[in-house]
C-alpha positions in Angstrom: -12.2 8.3 -5.3 -9.9 8.7 -2.4 -11.1 7.9 1.1 -8.8 8.9 4.0 -8.2 6.4 6.8 -7.7 7.4 10.5 -4.7 5.3 11.5 -4.7 6.5 15.2 -6.2 3.2 16.5 -4.3 1.0 14.1 -0.9 -0.8 14.3 0.9 -2.1 11.2 3.4 -5.0 11.5 5.7 -5.6 8.5 5.3 -9.2 7.2 7.6 -9.2 4.1 9.9 -7.3 1.9 8.6 -4.2 0.1 8.4 -4.9 -3.7 8.3 -2.6 -6.7 4.9 -1.8 -8.3 5.1 -2.7 -11.9 3.2 -1.2 -14.8 0.6 -3.7 -16.0 1.5 -3.5 -19.7 5.2 -2.7 -19.8 6.2 -4.6 -16.6 8.5 -1.6 -15.8 8.7 -0.1 -12.3 6.0 2.6 -11.7 6.7 6.0 -10.2 4.6 8.7 -8.6 4.1 12.2 -10.1 7.3 13.3 -8.4 9.3 10.5 -10.0 9.7 8.4 -6.8 9.5 4.6 -7.2 6.2 3.1 -5.9 6.6 0.1 -3.5 4.1 -2.4 -2.1 4.5 -3.0 1.6 2.9 -6.2 3.1 1.6 -5.6 6.6 -0.8 -7.1 9.2 -3.2 -4.6 10.7 -4.2 -4.7 14.3 -6.7 -2.5 16.1 -9.4 -3.0 13.6 -11.8 -4.8 16.0 -11.8 -7.9 13.9 -11.1 -11.4 15.4 -8.4 -12.0 12.9 -5.9 -9.3 11.9 -6.2 -8.6 8.2 -3.1 -8.9 5.9 -2.9 -6.1 3.4 -0.5 -4.4 1.0 0.0 -0.6 1.1 1.5 1.2 -1.8 3.9 4.0 -0.8 6.6 6.0 -2.6 10.2 5.2 -1.9 12.8 5.4 -0.7 11.8 3.7 2.5 13.6 3.5 5.8 15.6 0.4 6.6 13.1 -2.1 8.0 13.2 -5.7 9.3 10.6 -8.4 9.1 8.3 -7.9 12.2 8.9 -4.2 12.5 6.1 -1.9 13.6 5.6 0.8 10.9 3.3 3.8 10.6 1.8 5.3 7.4 1.2 9.0 6.8 -1.7 10.0 4.6 -3.2 6.5 4.3 -6.2 6.3 2.1 -8.4 3.8 0.3 -8.3 4.4 -3.5 -10.8 3.0 -6.0 -9.6 2.2 -9.5 -10.9 0.9 -12.8 -9.1 -0.1 -16.1 -10.3 -1.7 -19.3 -9.6 -5.4 -19.2 -8.1 -7.4 -22.1 -11.5 -8.9 -22.7 -13.1 -5.5 -23.3 -14.8 -5.4 -19.9 -13.9 -2.9 -17.3 -12.0 -4.2 -14.2 -12.3 -2.3 -10.9 -11.1 -2.6 -7.4 -9.5 -0.8 -4.4 -6.0 -0.3 -3.1 -4.4 1.2 -0.1 -2.0 4.2 -0.7 0.1 6.2 1.7 2.2 9.3 1.3 5.0 7.9 3.5 6.0 5.0 5.8 8.1 5.3 9.0 9.3 3.0 11.7 7.5 3.2 15.0 
């Protein structure tokens, strides 16, 4: 399931270097359907109404613009995605992740 997120009231502050998303089994870098490398971007989100700004990672296809630690960035097409995979113990594992179509500097 894919749930779109309205980013208009939100601000995203880059808190670390983007890192490649690796395939769970092969440990090779993953790509999207268009063959672009997938990257995880660590950010702090403000404007959520929470007392403490949550730290999250957003998966976005590369290449990304040149960014510095502390840069404000914006995500296009941000959505919460649910996932499930069979675990090594035979039980199903499930969770959520944040995905975006693109990232730009603000």
